[in-house]
C-alpha positions as MATLAB code, in Angstrom:
seq = 'MALTETSTRFDPASLADPALHERGGAAEILARLRREAPVCWAQRPDGTGFWVLSCYREVAEVLRDPRTYSSEQGMALDANPAAVDGARHKMLIVTDPPRHAKIRMLVKAAFTPRTAARLERTMRRTVRAVLDQAFRDGGCDLVRLAARLPVSVICDLLGVPETDWDFMLDRTQTAFGAASDTDPLARAQAHADILGYYASLITQRRREPADDLVSALARGMVDGVPLTDEEVFLNCDGLVSGGNETTRHAVVGGILALIDHPGQWRLMREDNDVLRTAIPEILRWSSPAMHAKRTPLRDVDLGGHHIRAGQPVTVWMPSANRDAAVFPRPDSFELTRTPNRHVTFGVGEHYCLGAALAQSELTVFFSEFAARVAEAERAGPVSLLPSSLIQGYRSAPAVLHASR';
ca = [
      -7.974  -18.186  -22.840;
     -12.176  -18.018  -22.472;
     -13.821  -19.024  -18.844;
     -15.551  -22.178  -19.136;
     -19.267  -22.425  -18.628;
     -18.923  -23.398  -15.115;
     -17.204  -20.166  -14.365;
     -19.310  -17.680  -16.341;
     -21.011  -16.541  -12.544;
     -17.257  -15.271  -11.359;
     -17.981  -11.431  -12.787;
     -15.034  -10.209  -13.222;
     -16.538   -7.178  -13.112;
     -17.611   -7.282   -9.518;
     -14.020   -6.636   -8.599;
     -14.125   -3.332   -9.199;
     -16.949   -3.283   -6.212;
     -15.672   -2.852   -3.043;
     -18.631   -4.725   -1.382;
     -17.606   -8.067   -3.042;
     -14.154   -7.361   -0.888;
     -15.180   -6.319    2.319;
     -17.275  -10.073    2.087;
     -13.659  -11.216    1.148;
     -15.014  -13.217   -2.441;
     -12.707  -11.205   -4.406;
     -10.024  -14.325   -3.521;
     -11.847  -16.687   -5.306;
     -12.696  -15.149   -7.996;
      -8.571  -14.272   -9.048;
      -7.855  -17.993   -8.687;
     -10.702  -18.855  -11.328;
      -9.049  -16.363  -13.414;
      -5.515  -17.322  -13.177;
      -6.466  -20.886  -13.668;
      -8.633  -19.770  -16.818;
      -8.842  -16.669  -17.819;
      -5.103  -14.707  -16.785;
      -6.078  -11.563  -19.527;
      -9.546  -11.516  -18.775;
     -12.148   -8.522  -20.617;
     -14.284   -7.276  -17.670;
     -17.517   -5.617  -19.303;
     -19.422   -3.435  -16.627;
     -23.403   -3.072  -17.345;
     -23.078   -0.030  -18.548;
     -20.770   -1.032  -21.503;
     -17.592    0.142  -20.357;
     -15.401   -1.782  -18.974;
     -12.025   -3.059  -18.558;
      -8.651   -5.710  -18.318;
      -8.111   -8.111  -15.374;
      -4.368   -9.495  -14.925;
      -4.201  -11.955  -12.370;
      -1.179  -13.556  -13.386;
       2.425  -12.527  -12.264;
       4.083  -12.898  -16.505;
       1.715  -10.325  -17.075;
       1.085   -8.064  -13.889;
       4.459   -8.033  -14.122;
       4.724   -6.654  -17.822;
       2.792   -4.345  -17.479;
       4.079   -2.719  -14.411;
       7.330   -2.861  -16.474;
       6.486   -1.007  -19.397;
       4.777    2.185  -18.193;
       6.197    4.269  -21.593;
       3.651    1.748  -23.038;
       1.112    1.341  -19.873;
       0.561    5.079  -18.710;
      -0.398    6.284  -15.478;
      -1.360    9.500  -16.388;
      -4.864    8.400  -16.817;
      -5.023    7.824  -13.155;
      -3.945    4.405  -10.985;
      -6.706    3.052  -10.127;
     -10.296    1.900  -11.652;
     -13.083    4.709  -10.706;
     -10.517    7.217   -9.489;
     -12.170   10.826  -10.139;
     -11.323   12.583  -13.156;
     -10.593   15.989  -11.502;
      -8.742   15.042   -9.240;
      -6.625   13.241  -11.948;
      -5.991   15.305  -13.660;
      -5.321   18.158  -11.402;
      -2.889   16.055  -10.181;
      -1.449   14.986  -13.694;
       2.516   15.677  -14.434;
       2.731   16.808  -10.793;
       1.840   13.991   -8.326;
       4.439   10.576   -9.385;
       1.592    8.003   -9.144;
       0.205    9.608  -12.425;
       3.324   11.014  -14.065;
       4.906    8.905  -16.838;
       8.665    8.737  -17.685;
      10.836   11.238  -18.093;
       9.576   13.892  -15.330;
       8.357   10.987  -12.966;
      12.301   10.135  -12.419;
      13.441   13.504  -12.112;
      10.758   13.840   -9.476;
      11.701   10.824   -7.598;
      15.029   11.796   -8.024;
      14.154   14.715   -5.158;
      12.479   12.943   -3.150;
      15.349    9.659   -2.740;
      17.788   12.636   -2.297;
      15.799   13.040    0.899;
      16.161    9.879    2.833;
      20.132   10.326    3.674;
      21.687    7.642    6.291;
      21.120   10.392    9.351;
      17.734   10.517    8.183;
      16.952    6.813    8.442;
      18.974    6.768   11.511;
      16.205    9.143   12.746;
      13.190    7.480   11.474;
      14.224    4.078   12.707;
      14.775    5.220   16.720;
      10.830    7.036   15.723;
       9.507    3.467   14.687;
      11.320    1.821   17.866;
       9.703    3.850   20.696;
       6.177    4.125   18.594;
       6.458    0.201   18.784;
       7.549   -0.198   22.282;
       4.981    2.486   23.361;
       1.489    1.111   21.277;
       2.826   -3.073   22.540;
       2.629   -1.299   26.491;
      -0.599    0.120   26.066;
      -2.008   -3.293   24.227;
      -0.849   -4.605   27.415;
      -2.420   -2.442   29.883;
      -5.287   -3.003   28.307;
      -5.602   -6.374   28.306;
      -6.940   -5.959   24.647;
      -7.120   -4.153   20.962;
      -8.132   -3.617   18.116;
      -5.200   -4.255   15.502;
      -5.818   -2.060   13.449;
      -5.046    1.267   15.696;
      -2.371   -0.299   17.336;
      -0.982   -0.590   13.481;
      -1.706    2.563   12.859;
       0.221    4.755   14.854;
       2.973    3.604   13.210;
       3.819    4.687    9.593;
       1.428    8.029   10.779;
       4.548    8.724   12.823;
       7.096    8.307   10.742;
       5.701    9.372    7.698;
       5.116   12.869    9.477;
       8.808   12.296   11.045;
      10.146   12.227    7.969;
       8.165   15.171    6.436;
       9.094   17.491    9.263;
       6.017   17.731   11.464;
       6.687   18.368   14.869;
       6.429   15.382   17.610;
       4.011   17.621   18.978;
       0.801   17.417   16.432;
       1.719   14.216   15.444;
      -1.938   13.165   17.198;
      -3.702   16.052   14.945;
      -2.417   14.481   11.985;
      -3.744   10.455   13.069;
      -6.545   11.623   13.460;
      -6.246   13.118   10.378;
      -5.309   10.782    7.939;
      -7.169    8.086    9.103;
     -10.322   10.083    8.137;
      -9.621   11.450    4.756;
      -7.134    8.214    3.640;
      -9.660    5.781    5.036;
     -10.256    2.902    2.593;
     -13.776    2.530    4.123;
     -16.368    3.804    1.583;
     -19.369    4.071    4.278;
     -17.106    7.280    5.814;
     -19.184   10.382    5.730;
     -18.206   12.120    3.183;
     -18.053   15.879    4.265;
     -15.588   14.780    6.546;
     -13.307   12.688    4.699;
     -13.205   15.649    2.392;
     -12.750   18.567    6.326;
      -9.925   15.839    7.076;
      -8.913   15.902    3.503;
      -8.884   20.459    3.739;
      -7.061   20.449    7.397;
      -4.205   18.193    6.179;
      -3.691   20.250    3.044;
      -4.009   23.539    5.439;
      -1.884   22.338    7.407;
       0.981   21.183    4.417;
       0.236   24.424    2.865;
       1.809   26.614    6.673;
       5.001   23.882    6.718;
       6.149   24.455    3.125;
       5.886   28.527    3.721;
       8.031   27.556    6.686;
      10.490   25.435    5.102;
      11.170   27.750    2.035;
      11.885   30.701    5.090;
      13.671   27.744    7.614;
      14.581   24.962    6.091;
      15.600   21.659    7.983;
      16.454   17.896    7.827;
      12.728   16.282    6.355;
      11.289   15.619    3.323;
       9.310   18.844    2.574;
      12.467   20.912    2.674;
      14.418   18.821    0.536;
      11.473   19.264   -2.067;
      10.072   23.010   -1.108;
      14.047   24.000   -2.539;
      14.045   20.765   -5.301;
      14.074   21.727   -8.990;
      13.107   19.954  -12.303;
      14.515   20.979  -15.300;
      15.931   24.405  -13.372;
      12.643   24.904  -12.478;
      11.472   24.606   -8.679;
       8.115   22.228   -7.546;
       5.355   24.422   -7.015;
       3.632   24.138   -3.561;
       1.065   22.343   -5.236;
       3.602   19.703   -6.378;
       5.333   20.193   -2.862;
       2.023   19.485   -1.262;
       0.803   16.555   -3.599;
       3.874   14.221   -3.294;
       3.698   14.665    0.458;
      -0.508   14.009    0.109;
       0.785   10.771   -2.159;
       3.767    9.739    0.361;
       0.960    9.646    3.610;
      -1.530    8.034    2.124;
       0.222    5.035    0.018;
       2.639    4.659    3.219;
      -0.066    4.900    6.120;
      -2.395    2.076    4.086;
       0.213   -0.493    3.399;
       2.499   -0.781    6.315;
      -0.989   -0.710    8.708;
      -2.629   -3.234    6.834;
       0.355   -5.500    6.616;
       1.066   -5.104   10.390;
      -2.351   -5.964   10.861;
      -2.392   -8.888    8.161;
       1.417  -10.061    9.093;
      -0.134  -10.568   13.212;
      -2.861  -12.337   11.898;
      -0.952  -15.130    9.368;
       1.021  -15.682   12.731;
      -1.693  -16.153   15.406;
      -3.059  -18.998   12.544;
       0.664  -20.263   12.719;
       1.472  -21.357   15.434;
       4.740  -23.239   14.078;
       5.697  -19.845   11.388;
       5.293  -17.722   15.278;
       7.353  -20.150   17.142;
       9.814  -19.832   14.870;
       9.700  -15.742   14.694;
       9.927  -16.066   18.425;
      12.492  -18.615   18.408;
      15.294  -17.265   15.397;
      15.558  -13.875   15.169;
      17.746  -13.628   12.061;
      14.650  -15.074    9.966;
      13.094  -11.763    9.331;
      15.577  -11.231    6.966;
      12.458  -13.620    4.696;
       9.589  -13.567    7.511;
       9.363   -9.245    5.755;
       9.079  -10.474    2.562;
       6.645  -13.331    3.203;
       4.243  -11.258    5.232;
       4.316   -8.633    2.096;
       3.349  -11.067   -0.537;
       0.731  -12.875    2.377;
      -0.905   -9.319    2.822;
      -0.537   -7.975   -0.239;
      -1.957   -3.775    0.256;
      -2.472   -2.934   -2.642;
      -5.007   -4.734   -4.759;
      -5.153   -3.033   -8.172;
      -3.344   -0.826   -9.800;
      -4.536    0.679  -13.543;
      -2.185    1.677  -16.014;
      -4.145    2.702  -19.913;
      -2.054    1.383  -22.642;
      -0.478    4.546  -25.264;
      -1.156    2.055  -28.107;
      -2.259   -1.038  -29.013;
      -0.856   -4.014  -28.033;
      -1.050   -7.754  -27.860;
      -0.723   -9.497  -24.378;
      -1.327  -13.038  -23.459;
      -3.213  -14.226  -27.045;
      -5.464  -10.760  -26.415;
      -5.772   -8.026  -28.283;
      -5.552   -4.495  -25.664;
      -6.583   -1.080  -27.497;
      -5.216    1.508  -26.996;
      -7.514    3.742  -24.306;
      -8.847    0.404  -23.295;
      -8.569   -0.122  -18.842;
      -5.945   -2.602  -17.444;
      -5.439   -3.458  -14.312;
      -3.245   -5.918  -12.526;
      -3.936   -7.151   -9.267;
      -0.858   -7.544   -6.959;
      -2.787   -9.710   -4.608;
      -3.156  -12.437   -7.530;
       0.352  -11.774   -8.690;
       1.677  -12.857   -5.139;
      -0.454  -16.535   -5.247;
       0.968  -17.101   -9.123;
       2.085  -21.437   -8.135;
       4.000  -20.266  -11.845;
       6.906  -17.802   -9.392;
       5.797  -18.895   -5.534;
       5.656  -22.793   -5.173;
       3.384  -24.055   -2.409;
       1.484  -20.303   -3.048;
      -1.328  -20.490   -0.012;
       1.787  -22.098    2.621;
       2.236  -18.867    5.114;
       6.359  -19.944    4.565;
       8.353  -17.006    6.690;
      11.522  -19.252    5.550;
      10.353  -18.575    2.329;
      13.689  -17.936   -0.925;
      13.127  -16.459   -3.936;
      10.301  -13.977   -3.101;
       9.727  -12.178   -5.871;
       6.301  -10.510   -4.607;
       5.063   -7.707   -6.503;
       3.361   -5.940   -3.481;
       5.605   -2.669   -4.189;
       5.172   -3.370   -7.305;
       8.218   -3.182  -10.147;
       9.911   -1.234  -12.900;
      10.188    2.578  -12.687;
       6.766    3.409  -10.568;
       8.298    0.606   -8.033;
       6.847    1.613   -4.409;
       9.500    5.133   -3.283;
       8.352    3.425    0.476;
       9.083    0.153    0.055;
      12.038    0.318    1.678;
      10.820    3.012    4.682;
       7.932    0.080    5.365;
      10.108   -2.768    5.175;
      12.580   -0.801    8.118;
       9.052   -0.594    9.602;
       8.205   -3.957    9.716;
      11.511   -5.322   10.399;
      10.915   -2.530   14.244;
       7.807   -3.955   14.315;
       8.398   -7.658   14.658;
      11.120   -7.698   16.513;
       9.887   -5.718   18.868;
       6.300   -8.065   18.723;
       8.079  -11.063   18.941;
      10.881  -10.182   21.509;
       8.166   -8.942   23.888;
       4.898  -10.300   22.936;
       4.479  -14.436   24.427;
       1.388  -15.171   22.648;
      -1.461  -13.450   20.575;
      -5.159  -14.667   20.010;
      -7.818  -13.397   18.179;
     -10.960  -11.653   20.544;
     -13.783  -11.912   17.260;
     -14.642  -11.401   14.534;
     -12.437   -9.996   11.227;
     -14.143   -7.028    9.296;
     -12.765   -6.453    6.011;
     -12.705   -3.197    4.000;
     -14.932   -2.482    1.337;
     -12.414   -1.361   -0.829;
     -10.974   -2.472   -4.260;
      -7.402   -0.252   -4.575;
      -6.364   -1.692   -0.397;
      -6.762   -5.256    0.934;
      -7.095   -4.334    4.404;
      -9.050   -4.364    7.562;
     -11.334   -2.278    9.125;
     -10.781   -3.929   12.681;
      -9.231   -7.348   13.740;
     -10.143   -7.497   18.333;
      -7.434   -9.415   19.618;
      -5.263   -9.947   22.884;
      -1.258  -10.041   23.381;
       0.483  -11.115   26.490;
       3.380   -9.712   26.787;
       6.775  -11.949   27.295;
       7.419  -12.532   30.942;
];
């Protein structure tokens, strides 16, 4: 389907521009594309381009077919080619089947019932601590409040001693923060610090295994061959970056949605059982992962268009999560929504490995939030991230009033 004349000013190629997302302008473009051009070629000024998929059906079709739509050429627009080349076949997100499944199984094996119980204790202790701090301070930035939870949980999962969690919080916020104006040298130094830290931890765990993910990967083998230190580090790196961003921005987006929908806030406070459906709705509504890129390995026909092998294909998860063909009243925040087949974590073989962990974090956070916060209110304008990869927040000032 072609765009109408009135919609040509909505340039699909601008979806790759971080500044568009900082202005909050992507939603309008994606809504127009859902209506008029669910599969659309976005031509860039330099003559290159990429396909934009904005509706649920085509997004799910691409994500479910990794043998046609490869991740090994990078999973994001404008990714560093050298970094992609270095991580290919080693890091889960840029590895295709069958090796992808074999590495994935090593990571999944570390999620034992004992580990899950330990992580839940960490989650609850962390959430109570950050809420106590917010009550004492009289106000908070929700982005900073939400940051400690995923970092603490990922550190605990990987085997980082609690004495180093503050260090890792500082380093991960600098290295993986999605703001495009972060000092590149500071970002590179933070990433180098994390690399050095995990290099030491990997060496230690090869000598003295413990009940953590680094130990599981350090002892892991694929096709009878042990993972290299680089492979272990890259997959730890992926978990740190992915787990940190998704959970943090889902927490912030969920709190803001509850503030803006007082009826839903009352429902959560009065009925703790609503969390079962509330967490999927918060994930659908916030949709922190903005897009994923795939590269077709052969010519394909999709949504009435012929896509040539090698042409970048981008799927836009927040847009798929607002598709009225799948979600009745998609622009309504409804904690009791069911079914809720959101694609916030993707679908298919590349379904987010940390999805269950993220859902547990959100369940613990919002159960504590509903029990301990009587009222929440905005305390200033929200600032969005300049990022086409992560839909999230620079800052979100708020005041939280404790229950008596």
